[in-house]
All heavy atoms as a GROMACS GRO file, in nm:
protein
  601
    1MET      N    1   7.521  13.624  15.949
    1MET     CA    2   7.505  13.672  15.813
    1MET      C    3   7.593  13.590  15.720
    1MET      O    4   7.693  13.534  15.760
    1MET     CB    5   7.546  13.819  15.805
    1MET     CG    6   7.448  13.912  15.865
    1MET     SD    7   7.496  14.081  15.827
    1MET     CE    8   7.348  14.162  15.870
    2ALA      N    9   7.556  13.589  15.596
    2ALA     CA   10   7.632  13.515  15.496
    2ALA      C   11   7.760  13.590  15.462
    2ALA      O   12   7.779  13.706  15.499
    2ALA     CB   13   7.547  13.497  15.372
    3SER      N   14   7.849  13.526  15.391
    3SER     CA   15   7.977  13.585  15.357
    3SER      C   16   7.973  13.660  15.224
    3SER      O   17   8.076  13.684  15.164
    3SER     CB   18   8.085  13.477  15.352
    3SER     OG   19   8.102  13.423  15.479
    4SER      N   20   7.858  13.697  15.176
    4SER     CA   21   7.848  13.769  15.050
    4SER      C   22   7.898  13.912  15.067
    4SER      O   23   7.913  13.963  15.178
    4SER     CB   24   7.704  13.769  14.999
    4SER     OG   25   7.624  13.848  15.084
    5SER      N   26   7.923  13.977  14.955
    5SER     CA   27   7.973  14.113  14.962
    5SER      C   28   7.868  14.209  15.018
    5SER      O   29   7.903  14.307  15.083
    5SER     CB   30   8.019  14.158  14.823
    5SER     OG   31   7.912  14.150  14.732
    6CYS      N   32   7.741  14.180  14.997
    6CYS     CA   33   7.635  14.263  15.053
    6CYS      C   34   7.633  14.254  15.206
    6CYS      O   35   7.616  14.354  15.275
    6CYS     CB   36   7.500  14.222  14.996
    6CYS     SG   37   7.363  14.321  15.057
    7ALA      N   38   7.653  14.132  15.258
    7ALA     CA   39   7.656  14.114  15.403
    7ALA      C   40   7.777  14.185  15.464
    7ALA      O   41   7.765  14.247  15.570
    7ALA     CB   42   7.659  13.966  15.437
    8ILE      N   43   7.891  14.176  15.399
    8ILE     CA   44   8.011  14.244  15.449
    8ILE      C   45   7.990  14.396  15.445
    8ILE      O   46   8.028  14.467  15.538
    8ILE     CB   47   8.135  14.202  15.368
    8ILE    CG1   48   8.167  14.056  15.398
    8ILE    CG2   49   8.254  14.291  15.402
    8ILE    CD1   50   8.279  14.000  15.315
    9PHE      N   51   7.926  14.446  15.340
    9PHE     CA   52   7.896  14.589  15.332
    9PHE      C   53   7.806  14.632  15.448
    9PHE      O   54   7.830  14.736  15.511
    9PHE     CB   55   7.829  14.622  15.198
    9PHE     CG   56   7.782  14.764  15.190
    9PHE    CD1   57   7.872  14.867  15.170
    9PHE    CD2   58   7.648  14.795  15.204
    9PHE    CE1   59   7.830  14.999  15.163
    9PHE    CE2   60   7.604  14.925  15.196
    9PHE     CZ   61   7.694  15.028  15.175
   10CYS      N   62   7.703  14.554  15.478
   10CYS     CA   63   7.612  14.586  15.588
   10CYS      C   64   7.685  14.581  15.722
   10CYS      O   65   7.662  14.666  15.810
   10CYS     CB   66   7.494  14.491  15.589
   10CYS     SG   67   7.382  14.515  15.450
   11GLU      N   68   7.775  14.484  15.739
   11GLU     CA   69   7.851  14.475  15.863
   11GLU      C   70   7.944  14.595  15.879
   11GLU      O   71   7.961  14.649  15.989
   11GLU     CB   72   7.930  14.345  15.867
   11GLU     CG   73   7.842  14.224  15.884
   11GLU     CD   74   7.915  14.093  15.858
   11GLU    OE1   75   8.032  14.096  15.816
   11GLU    OE2   76   7.854  13.987  15.882
   12ILE      N   77   8.006  14.640  15.770
   12ILE     CA   78   8.094  14.757  15.776
   12ILE      C   79   8.012  14.882  15.806
   12ILE      O   80   8.055  14.967  15.885
   12ILE     CB   81   8.174  14.772  15.645
   12ILE    CG1   82   8.277  14.660  15.635
   12ILE    CG2   83   8.242  14.908  15.637
   12ILE    CD1   84   8.352  14.656  15.505
   13LEU      N   85   7.895  14.894  15.748
   13LEU     CA   86   7.808  15.007  15.777
   13LEU      C   87   7.768  15.010  15.924
   13LEU      O   88   7.772  15.115  15.990
   13LEU     CB   89   7.684  15.002  15.688
   13LEU     CG   90   7.591  15.123  15.694
   13LEU    CD1   91   7.664  15.247  15.646
   13LEU    CD2   92   7.469  15.098  15.609
   14LEU      N   93   7.733  14.893  15.979
   14LEU     CA   94   7.703  14.884  16.122
   14LEU      C   95   7.827  14.916  16.206
   14LEU      O   96   7.815  14.976  16.313
   14LEU     CB   97   7.650  14.746  16.157
   14LEU     CG   98   7.506  14.718  16.120
   14LEU    CD1   99   7.474  14.571  16.142
   14LEU    CD2  100   7.413  14.805  16.200
   15ALA      N  101   7.944  14.874  16.158
   15ALA     CA  102   8.067  14.900  16.233
   15ALA      C  103   8.099  15.048  16.239
   15ALA      O  104   8.158  15.095  16.335
   15ALA     CB  105   8.184  14.824  16.170
   16ILE      N  106   8.060  15.123  16.138
   16ILE     CA  107   8.082  15.267  16.141
   16ILE      C  108   7.984  15.334  16.237
   16ILE      O  109   8.021  15.424  16.312
   16ILE     CB  110   8.070  15.326  15.999
   16ILE    CG1  111   8.187  15.275  15.914
   16ILE    CG2  112   8.068  15.478  16.002
   16ILE    CD1  113   8.176  15.306  15.767
   17LEU      N  114   7.860  15.287  16.239
   17LEU     CA  115   7.761  15.347  16.328
   17LEU      C  116   7.780  15.305  16.473
   17LEU      O  117   7.777  15.388  16.564
   17LEU     CB  118   7.620  15.308  16.281
   17LEU     CG  119   7.581  15.357  16.142
   17LEU    CD1  120   7.446  15.301  16.102
   17LEU    CD2  121   7.581  15.509  16.138
   18LEU      N  122   7.799  15.176  16.496
   18LEU     CA  123   7.819  15.122  16.630
   18LEU      C  124   7.916  15.004  16.619
   18LEU      O  125   7.875  14.891  16.590
   18LEU     CB  126   7.685  15.077  16.690
   18LEU     CG  127   7.686  15.038  16.837
   18LEU    CD1  128   7.728  15.155  16.923
   18LEU    CD2  129   7.549  14.989  16.879
   19PRO      N  130   8.045  15.029  16.638
   19PRO     CA  131   8.148  14.930  16.608
   19PRO      C  132   8.127  14.791  16.668
   19PRO      O  133   8.142  14.691  16.596
   19PRO     CB  134   8.277  14.995  16.659
   19PRO     CG  135   8.250  15.141  16.652
   19PRO     CD  136   8.103  15.156  16.681
   20PRO      N  137   8.093  14.776  16.795
   20PRO     CA  138   8.077  14.640  16.848
   20PRO      C  139   7.964  14.561  16.782
   20PRO      O  140   7.970  14.439  16.774
   20PRO     CB  141   8.049  14.661  16.997
   20PRO     CG  142   8.107  14.793  17.028
   20PRO     CD  143   8.087  14.874  16.904
   21LEU      N  144   7.863  14.630  16.732
   21LEU     CA  145   7.751  14.561  16.669
   21LEU      C  146   7.793  14.492  16.539
   21LEU      O  147   7.756  14.378  16.513
   21LEU     CB  148   7.636  14.658  16.643
   21LEU     CG  149   7.506  14.597  16.594
   21LEU    CD1  150   7.452  14.498  16.696
   21LEU    CD2  151   7.405  14.706  16.567
   22GLY      N  152   7.873  14.560  16.458
   22GLY     CA  153   7.922  14.499  16.335
   22GLY      C  154   8.010  14.378  16.362
   22GLY      O  155   8.001  14.276  16.295
   23VAL      N  156   8.095  14.388  16.465
   23VAL     CA  157   8.182  14.275  16.501
   23VAL      C  158   8.098  14.162  16.560
   23VAL      O  159   8.127  14.045  16.537
   23VAL     CB  160   8.292  14.322  16.599
   23VAL    CG1  161   8.376  14.206  16.646
   23VAL    CG2  162   8.380  14.427  16.533
   24PHE      N  163   7.995  14.196  16.635
   24PHE     CA  164   7.906  14.094  16.692
   24PHE      C  165   7.843  14.009  16.583
   24PHE      O  166   7.837  13.887  16.593
   24PHE     CB  167   7.798  14.160  16.777
   24PHE     CG  168   7.688  14.067  16.817
   24PHE    CD1  169   7.708  13.974  16.917
   24PHE    CD2  170   7.565  14.073  16.754
   24PHE    CE1  171   7.606  13.886  16.954
   24PHE    CE2  172   7.462  13.987  16.790
   24PHE     CZ  173   7.483  13.894  16.890
   25PHE      N  174   7.794  14.072  16.476
   25PHE     CA  175   7.730  13.997  16.368
   25PHE      C  176   7.830  13.911  16.293
   25PHE      O  177   7.793  13.808  16.237
   25PHE     CB  178   7.659  14.090  16.270
   25PHE     CG  179   7.528  14.142  16.322
   25PHE    CD1  180   7.498  14.275  16.316
   25PHE    CD2  181   7.436  14.056  16.379
   25PHE    CE1  182   7.378  14.324  16.364
   25PHE    CE2  183   7.315  14.103  16.427
   25PHE     CZ  184   7.286  14.237  16.419
   26ARG      N  185   7.956  13.951  16.291
   26ARG     CA  186   8.057  13.874  16.217
   26ARG      C  187   8.117  13.762  16.301
   26ARG      O  188   8.138  13.651  16.253
   26ARG     CB  189   8.167  13.969  16.170
   26ARG     CG  190   8.271  13.905  16.086
   26ARG     CD  191   8.215  13.874  15.953
   26ARG     NE  192   8.322  13.833  15.864
   26ARG     CZ  193   8.301  13.788  15.745
   26ARG    NH1  194   8.179  13.782  15.698
   26ARG    NH2  195   8.400  13.752  15.670
   27HIS      N  196   8.150  13.790  16.429
   27HIS     CA  197   8.227  13.696  16.510
   27HIS      C  198   8.151  13.642  16.631
   27HIS      O  199   8.197  13.548  16.694
   27HIS     CB  200   8.356  13.763  16.559
   27HIS     CG  201   8.449  13.796  16.448
   27HIS    ND1  202   8.526  13.703  16.385
   27HIS    CD2  203   8.478  13.914  16.388
   27HIS    CE1  204   8.599  13.761  16.292
   27HIS    NE2  205   8.570  13.889  16.291
   28GLY      N  206   8.041  13.701  16.669
   28GLY     CA  207   7.967  13.655  16.786
   28GLY      C  208   7.998  13.736  16.910
   28GLY      O  209   8.090  13.817  16.912
   29CYS      N  210   7.923  13.711  17.015
   29CYS     CA  211   7.931  13.793  17.136
   29CYS      C  212   8.050  13.759  17.224
   29CYS      O  213   8.108  13.847  17.285
   29CYS     CB  214   7.802  13.776  17.216
   29CYS     SG  215   7.797  13.875  17.365
   30CYS      N  216   8.087  13.634  17.234
   30CYS     CA  217   8.192  13.594  17.328
   30CYS      C  218   8.327  13.575  17.261
   30CYS      O  219   8.411  13.502  17.312
   30CYS     CB  220   8.150  13.466  17.399
   30CYS     SG  221   8.004  13.490  17.501
   31SER      N  222   8.349  13.641  17.149
   31SER     CA  223   8.478  13.628  17.081
   31SER      C  224   8.574  13.735  17.131
   31SER      O  225   8.533  13.840  17.184
   31SER     CB  226   8.461  13.640  16.930
   31SER     OG  227   8.420  13.771  16.896
   32ILE      N  228   8.701  13.711  17.114
   32ILE     CA  229   8.802  13.808  17.156
   32ILE      C  230   8.794  13.934  17.071
   32ILE      O  231   8.820  14.044  17.119
   32ILE     CB  232   8.943  13.746  17.155
   32ILE    CG1  233   9.045  13.838  17.223
   32ILE    CG2  234   8.988  13.715  17.015
   32ILE    CD1  235   9.024  13.852  17.370
   33GLU      N  236   8.754  13.919  16.944
   33GLU     CA  237   8.740  14.036  16.857
   33GLU      C  238   8.632  14.131  16.909
   33GLU      O  239   8.650  14.252  16.909
   33GLU     CB  240   8.707  13.992  16.713
   33GLU     CG  241   8.821  13.929  16.640
   33GLU     CD  242   8.834  13.781  16.668
   33GLU    OE1  243   8.744  13.722  16.733
   33GLU    OE2  244   8.936  13.724  16.626
   34PHE      N  245   8.521  14.074  16.956
   34PHE     CA  246   8.413  14.156  17.010
   34PHE      C  247   8.458  14.228  17.137
   34PHE      O  248   8.432  14.347  17.154
   34PHE     CB  249   8.290  14.071  17.039
   34PHE     CG  250   8.177  14.149  17.101
   34PHE    CD1  251   8.097  14.230  17.024
   34PHE    CD2  252   8.152  14.141  17.238
   34PHE    CE1  253   7.993  14.302  17.080
   34PHE    CE2  254   8.049  14.212  17.295
   34PHE     CZ  255   7.970  14.294  17.216
   35CYS      N  256   8.528  14.157  17.225
   35CYS     CA  257   8.574  14.217  17.350
   35CYS      C  258   8.674  14.330  17.325
   35CYS      O  259   8.666  14.436  17.388
   35CYS     CB  260   8.636  14.111  17.440
   35CYS     SG  261   8.516  13.988  17.496
   36ILE      N  262   8.766  14.308  17.232
   36ILE     CA  263   8.863  14.413  17.199
   36ILE      C  264   8.792  14.534  17.139
   36ILE      O  265   8.822  14.648  17.174
   36ILE     CB  266   8.970  14.358  17.104
   36ILE    CG1  267   9.059  14.258  17.175
   36ILE    CG2  268   9.055  14.471  17.046
   36ILE    CD1  269   9.155  14.184  17.084
   37CYS      N  270   8.698  14.508  17.050
   37CYS     CA  271   8.625  14.618  16.987
   37CYS      C  272   8.543  14.696  17.089
   37CYS      O  273   8.538  14.819  17.084
   37CYS     CB  274   8.536  14.564  16.876
   37CYS     SG  275   8.456  14.694  16.782
   38LEU      N  276   8.480  14.626  17.181
   38LEU     CA  277   8.402  14.693  17.285
   38LEU      C  278   8.492  14.780  17.372
   38LEU      O  279   8.459  14.896  17.401
   38LEU     CB  280   8.329  14.589  17.369
   38LEU     CG  281   8.235  14.642  17.476
   38LEU    CD1  282   8.120  14.719  17.412
   38LEU    CD2  283   8.181  14.528  17.560
   39LEU      N  284   8.607  14.727  17.411
   39LEU     CA  285   8.701  14.804  17.492
   39LEU      C  286   8.752  14.927  17.417
   39LEU      O  287   8.756  15.038  17.473
   39LEU     CB  288   8.817  14.715  17.535
   39LEU     CG  289   8.925  14.783  17.618
   39LEU    CD1  290   8.869  14.821  17.755
   39LEU    CD2  291   9.044  14.692  17.633
   40LEU      N  292   8.790  14.910  17.291
   40LEU     CA  293   8.839  15.024  17.213
   40LEU      C  294   8.731  15.128  17.190
   40LEU      O  295   8.758  15.248  17.188
   40LEU     CB  296   8.896  14.976  17.079
   40LEU     CG  297   9.030  14.905  17.086
   40LEU    CD1  298   9.067  14.849  16.950
   40LEU    CD2  299   9.137  14.998  17.136
   41THR      N  300   8.606  15.084  17.173
   41THR     CA  301   8.497  15.178  17.154
   41THR      C  302   8.470  15.256  17.282
   41THR      O  303   8.439  15.375  17.278
   41THR     CB  304   8.370  15.106  17.107
   41THR    OG1  305   8.401  15.034  16.987
   41THR    CG2  306   8.258  15.202  17.078
   42ILE      N  307   8.483  15.192  17.396
   42ILE     CA  308   8.466  15.262  17.524
   42ILE      C  309   8.577  15.364  17.544
   42ILE      O  310   8.553  15.476  17.589
   42ILE     CB  311   8.461  15.161  17.641
   42ILE    CG1  312   8.331  15.081  17.634
   42ILE    CG2  313   8.475  15.231  17.776
   42ILE    CD1  314   8.324  14.964  17.730
   43LEU      N  315   8.699  15.327  17.507
   43LEU     CA  316   8.813  15.418  17.522
   43LEU      C  317   8.812  15.530  17.419
   43LEU      O  318   8.861  15.640  17.446
   43LEU     CB  319   8.944  15.340  17.514
   43LEU     CG  320   8.968  15.242  17.629
   43LEU    CD1  321   9.095  15.163  17.604
   43LEU    CD2  322   8.974  15.315  17.762
   44GLY      N  323   8.760  15.503  17.301
   44GLY     CA  324   8.754  15.604  17.196
   44GLY      C  325   8.678  15.552  17.077
   44GLY      O  326   8.699  15.439  17.033
   45TYR      N  327   8.591  15.632  17.022
   45TYR     CA  328   8.503  15.588  16.914
   45TYR      C  329   8.582  15.555  16.786
   45TYR      O  330   8.556  15.453  16.722
   45TYR     CB  331   8.400  15.698  16.887
   45TYR     CG  332   8.297  15.663  16.784
   45TYR    CD1  333   8.205  15.563  16.809
   45TYR    CD2  334   8.291  15.730  16.663
   45TYR    CE1  335   8.109  15.530  16.716
   45TYR    CE2  336   8.195  15.697  16.569
   45TYR     CZ  337   8.105  15.598  16.596
   45TYR     OH  338   8.010  15.565  16.503
   46ILE      N  339   8.677  15.638  16.749
   46ILE     CA  340   8.753  15.619  16.625
   46ILE      C  341   8.838  15.491  16.632
   46ILE      O  342   8.837  15.413  16.535
   46ILE     CB  343   8.840  15.742  16.594
   46ILE    CG1  344   8.752  15.866  16.577
   46ILE    CG2  345   8.926  15.719  16.471
   46ILE    CD1  346   8.653  15.859  16.463
   47PRO      N  347   8.911  15.463  16.740
   47PRO     CA  348   8.983  15.334  16.745
   47PRO      C  349   8.889  15.214  16.737
   47PRO      O  350   8.924  15.112  16.678
   47PRO     CB  351   9.055  15.338  16.880
   47PRO     CG  352   9.067  15.481  16.912
   47PRO     CD  353   8.947  15.547  16.854
   48GLY      N  354   8.770  15.226  16.793
   48GLY     CA  355   8.672  15.119  16.783
   48GLY      C  356   8.628  15.095  16.640
   48GLY      O  357   8.614  14.981  16.597
   49ILE      N  358   8.608  15.203  16.565
   49ILE     CA  359   8.570  15.190  16.424
   49ILE      C  360   8.681  15.125  16.344
   49ILE      O  361   8.658  15.034  16.264
   49ILE     CB  362   8.534  15.327  16.364
   49ILE    CG1  363   8.405  15.380  16.424
   49ILE    CG2  364   8.521  15.318  16.212
   49ILE    CD1  365   8.371  15.521  16.379
   50ILE      N  366   8.804  15.171  16.365
   50ILE     CA  367   8.918  15.117  16.290
   50ILE      C  368   8.934  14.968  16.318
   50ILE      O  369   8.950  14.888  16.225
   50ILE     CB  370   9.046  15.195  16.325
   50ILE    CG1  371   9.035  15.338  16.273
   50ILE    CG2  372   9.169  15.125  16.268
   50ILE    CD1  373   9.144  15.430  16.322
   51TYR      N  374   8.928  14.928  16.444
   51TYR     CA  375   8.943  14.787  16.476
   51TYR      C  376   8.824  14.705  16.425
   51TYR      O  377   8.842  14.592  16.379
   51TYR     CB  378   8.961  14.764  16.626
   51TYR     CG  379   8.981  14.618  16.656
   51TYR    CD1  380   9.102  14.557  16.630
   51TYR    CD2  381   8.877  14.540  16.703
   51TYR    CE1  382   9.121  14.423  16.653
   51TYR    CE2  383   8.894  14.405  16.726
   51TYR     CZ  384   9.016  14.347  16.701
   51TYR     OH  385   9.034  14.213  16.723
   52ALA      N  386   8.704  14.760  16.431
   52ALA     CA  387   8.587  14.687  16.384
   52ALA      C  388   8.597  14.658  16.234
   52ALA      O  389   8.570  14.546  16.191
   52ALA     CB  390   8.460  14.766  16.414
   53ILE      N  391   8.638  14.756  16.157
   53ILE     CA  392   8.655  14.734  16.013
   53ILE      C  393   8.765  14.632  15.988
   53ILE      O  394   8.750  14.544  15.902
   53ILE     CB  395   8.680  14.867  15.941
   53ILE    CG1  396   8.554  14.953  15.949
   53ILE    CG2  397   8.721  14.844  15.796
   53ILE    CD1  398   8.570  15.092  15.896
   54TYR      N  399   8.873  14.640  16.063
   54TYR     CA  400   8.981  14.541  16.051
   54TYR      C  401   8.929  14.401  16.085
   54TYR      O  402   8.956  14.305  16.013
   54TYR     CB  403   9.097  14.578  16.143
   54TYR     CG  404   9.197  14.468  16.161
   54TYR    CD1  405   9.290  14.440  16.062
   54TYR    CD2  406   9.198  14.389  16.275
   54TYR    CE1  407   9.382  14.338  16.076
   54TYR    CE2  408   9.288  14.286  16.291
   54TYR     CZ  409   9.381  14.262  16.192
   54TYR     OH  410   9.470  14.159  16.206
   55ALA      N  411   8.854  14.388  16.193
   55ALA     CA  412   8.804  14.257  16.236
   55ALA      C  413   8.704  14.199  16.138
   55ALA      O  414   8.697  14.078  16.120
   55ALA     CB  415   8.741  14.268  16.374
   56ILE      N  416   8.628  14.284  16.070
   56ILE     CA  417   8.530  14.235  15.974
   56ILE      C  418   8.596  14.196  15.843
   56ILE      O  419   8.566  14.091  15.786
   56ILE     CB  420   8.420  14.341  15.951
   56ILE    CG1  421   8.335  14.355  16.077
   56ILE    CG2  422   8.334  14.306  15.831
   56ILE    CD1  423   8.242  14.473  16.075
   57VAL      N  424   8.688  14.277  15.795
   57VAL     CA  425   8.745  14.255  15.662
   57VAL      C  426   8.861  14.156  15.664
   57VAL      O  427   8.871  14.070  15.577
   57VAL     CB  428   8.790  14.390  15.601
   57VAL    CG1  429   8.862  14.369  15.470
   57VAL    CG2  430   8.670  14.481  15.582
   58VAL      N  431   8.948  14.163  15.765
   58VAL     CA  432   9.073  14.087  15.762
   58VAL      C  433   9.067  13.957  15.842
   58VAL      O  434   9.110  13.853  15.794
   58VAL     CB  435   9.190  14.175  15.812
   58VAL    CG1  436   9.318  14.095  15.818
   58VAL    CG2  437   9.207  14.296  15.722
   59VAL      N  438   9.013  13.960  15.962
   59VAL     CA  439   9.016  13.845  16.052
   59VAL      C  440   8.918  13.737  16.003
   59VAL      O  441   8.801  13.766  15.980
   59VAL     CB  442   8.983  13.886  16.196
   59VAL    CG1  443   8.980  13.765  16.288
   59VAL    CG2  444   9.084  13.988  16.246
   60ASP      N  445   8.966  13.616  15.989
   60ASP     CA  446   8.884  13.504  15.943
   60ASP      C  447   8.808  13.446  16.061
   60ASP      O  448   8.868  13.403  16.160
   60ASP     CB  449   8.973  13.397  15.879
   60ASP     CG  450   8.895  13.280  15.826
   60ASP    OD1  451   8.775  13.297  15.796
   60ASP    OD2  452   8.955  13.172  15.812
   61ARG      N  453   8.676  13.442  16.050
   61ARG     CA  454   8.597  13.394  16.164
   61ARG      C  455   8.600  13.243  16.178
   61ARG      O  456   8.560  13.189  16.280
   61ARG     CB  457   8.454  13.443  16.155
   61ARG     CG  458   8.375  13.387  16.040
   61ARG     CD  459   8.235  13.438  16.047
   61ARG     NE  460   8.171  13.422  15.917
   61ARG     CZ  461   8.052  13.463  15.890
   61ARG    NH1  462   7.982  13.522  15.984
   61ARG    NH2  463   8.000  13.447  15.772
   62ASP      N  464   8.645  13.171  16.078
   62ASP     CA  465   8.650  13.026  16.084
   62ASP      C  466   8.791  12.973  16.113
   62ASP      O  467   8.817  12.855  16.093
   62ASP     CB  468   8.599  12.966  15.954
   62ASP     CG  469   8.452  12.995  15.932
   62ASP    OD1  470   8.380  13.004  16.033
   62ASP    OD2  471   8.411  13.010  15.816
   63ARG      N  472   8.880  13.055  16.162
   63ARG     CA  473   9.019  13.013  16.183
   63ARG      C  474   9.034  12.911  16.295
   63ARG      O  475   9.129  12.835  16.294
   63ARG     CB  476   9.107  13.134  16.210
   63ARG     CG  477   9.084  13.197  16.345
   63ARG     CD  478   9.169  13.321  16.367
   63ARG     NE  479   9.150  13.373  16.499
   63ARG     CZ  480   9.049  13.450  16.537
   63ARG    NH1  481   8.957  13.481  16.449
   63ARG    NH2  482   9.038  13.493  16.660
   64ASP      N  483   8.943  12.907  16.390
   64ASP     CA  484   8.952  12.814  16.502
   64ASP      C  485   8.863  12.692  16.484
   64ASP      O  486   8.845  12.615  16.576
   64ASP     CB  487   8.916  12.884  16.634
   64ASP     CG  488   9.017  12.990  16.672
   64ASP    OD1  489   9.134  12.973  16.635
   64ASP    OD2  490   8.978  13.087  16.737
   65ARG      N  491   8.809  12.671  16.367
   65ARG     CA  492   8.721  12.557  16.342
   65ARG      C  493   8.797  12.450  16.264
   65ARG      O  494   8.880  12.478  16.181
   65ARG     CB  495   8.599  12.600  16.261
   65ARG     CG  496   8.509  12.694  16.337
   65ARG     CD  497   8.384  12.723  16.255
   65ARG     NE  498   8.300  12.821  16.320
   65ARG     CZ  499   8.202  12.791  16.404
   65ARG    NH1  500   8.177  12.668  16.434
   65ARG    NH2  501   8.130  12.886  16.459
   66ASP      N  502   8.763  12.326  16.295
   66ASP     CA  503   8.820  12.216  16.217
   66ASP      C  504   8.724  12.185  16.102
   66ASP      O  505   8.618  12.245  16.091
   66ASP     CB  506   8.846  12.094  16.306
   66ASP     CG  507   8.721  12.036  16.367
   66ASP    OD1  508   8.611  12.083  16.335
   66ASP    OD2  509   8.733  11.941  16.447
   67PRO      N  510   8.760  12.093  16.012
   67PRO     CA  511   8.672  12.063  15.897
   67PRO      C  512   8.533  12.015  15.935
   67PRO      O  513   8.440  12.027  15.855
   67PRO     CB  514   8.749  11.954  15.822
   67PRO     CG  515   8.892  11.975  15.860
   67PRO     CD  516   8.889  12.026  16.001
   68ASP      N  517   8.516  11.961  16.054
   68ASP     CA  518   8.383  11.916  16.098
   68ASP      C  519   8.295  12.030  16.146
   68ASP      O  520   8.176  12.012  16.170
   68ASP     CB  521   8.396  11.812  16.209
   68ASP     CG  522   8.468  11.687  16.162
   68ASP    OD1  523   8.456  11.655  16.042
   68ASP    OD2  524   8.533  11.622  16.245
   69GLY      N  525   8.352  12.148  16.164
   69GLY     CA  526   8.276  12.263  16.211
   69GLY      C  527   8.283  12.286  16.360
   69GLY      O  528   8.222  12.377  16.412
   70ASP      N  529   8.359  12.201  16.432
   70ASP     CA  530   8.372  12.218  16.576
   70ASP      C  531   8.475  12.327  16.606
   70ASP      O  532   8.574  12.343  16.537
   70ASP     CB  533   8.418  12.088  16.642
   70ASP     CG  534   8.314  11.976  16.626
   70ASP    OD1  535   8.195  12.009  16.618
   70ASP    OD2  536   8.355  11.859  16.621
   71ILE      N  537   8.450  12.400  16.713
   71ILE     CA  538   8.542  12.507  16.753
   71ILE      C  539   8.645  12.450  16.848
   71ILE      O  540   8.613  12.376  16.940
   71ILE     CB  541   8.464  12.621  16.821
   71ILE    CG1  542   8.366  12.683  16.723
   71ILE    CG2  543   8.560  12.728  16.872
   71ILE    CD1  544   8.278  12.789  16.784
   72HIS      N  545   8.771  12.487  16.826
   72HIS     CA  546   8.879  12.446  16.915
   72HIS      C  547   8.902  12.555  17.019
   72HIS      O  548   8.914  12.672  16.986
   72HIS     CB  549   9.009  12.426  16.836
   72HIS     CG  550   9.006  12.308  16.747
   72HIS    ND1  551   9.030  12.181  16.791
   72HIS    CD2  552   8.979  12.297  16.616
   72HIS    CE1  553   9.019  12.097  16.691
   72HIS    NE2  554   8.988  12.165  16.582
   73TYR      N  555   8.906  12.518  17.143
   73TYR     CA  556   8.937  12.609  17.252
   73TYR      C  557   9.076  12.576  17.303
   73TYR      O  558   9.110  12.460  17.324
   73TYR     CB  559   8.834  12.597  17.364
   73TYR     CG  560   8.697  12.640  17.322
   73TYR    CD1  561   8.599  12.547  17.291
   73TYR    CD2  562   8.665  12.773  17.310
   73TYR    CE1  563   8.474  12.585  17.250
   73TYR    CE2  564   8.540  12.814  17.270
   73TYR     CZ  565   8.445  12.720  17.241
   73TYR     OH  566   8.320  12.759  17.201
   74TYR      N  567   9.154  12.679  17.323
   74TYR     CA  568   9.291  12.659  17.369
   74TYR      C  569   9.301  12.701  17.514
   74TYR      O  570   9.256  12.807  17.554
   74TYR     CB  571   9.388  12.743  17.284
   74TYR     CG  572   9.383  12.706  17.138
   74TYR    CD1  573   9.314  12.784  17.047
   74TYR    CD2  574   9.445  12.590  17.094
   74TYR    CE1  575   9.308  12.749  16.915
   74TYR    CE2  576   9.440  12.554  16.961
   74TYR     CZ  577   9.372  12.635  16.872
   74TYR     OH  578   9.367  12.598  16.741
   75ARG      N  579   9.363  12.617  17.596
   75ARG     CA  580   9.381  12.646  17.736
   75ARG      C  581   9.518  12.707  17.754
   75ARG      O  582   9.619  12.650  17.714
   75ARG     CB  583   9.370  12.519  17.817
   75ARG     CG  584   9.366  12.544  17.962
   75ARG     CD  585   9.330  12.418  18.035
   75ARG     NE  586   9.315  12.450  18.175
   75ARG     CZ  587   9.293  12.362  18.266
   75ARG    NH1  588   9.279  12.236  18.232
   75ARG    NH2  589   9.280  12.397  18.391
   76VAL      N  590   9.524  12.823  17.816
   76VAL     CA  591   9.648  12.897  17.827
   76VAL      C  592   9.718  12.871  17.959
   76VAL      O  593   9.838  12.858  17.964
   76VAL     CB  594   9.621  13.049  17.810
   76VAL    CG1  595   9.750  13.127  17.823
   76VAL    CG2  596   9.557  13.075  17.676
   77ALA      N  597   9.644  12.859  18.066
   77ALA     CA  598   9.706  12.848  18.197
   77ALA      C  599   9.742  12.706  18.232
   77ALA      O  600   9.701  12.607  18.194
   77ALA     CB  601   9.613  12.901  18.304
   0.00000   0.00000   0.00000
C-alpha cells in the first residue's frame, strides 16, 4: 500500500480487526514486526493490537534499505 494517510488509516483499521494482517500489509510477511505481532496476538488480542498500531505508525519500513532500494541483512551469529 502507498504511504498516504488513507492507506495508513486502512492499515490501522485492519490492525484493530486482525493485528497481524495490518502489519503484513505494512512490513511484509517475513519481517520481525510481523512475527512479533503474530506472537503477541496469539498470547493476547489486546497486546497484538497495541503492537500492530505501534508497528504501523511508528516503525519505518524503509529503515533497512539503502538509497538504491536494496535491503540490508545483518548476520548475528
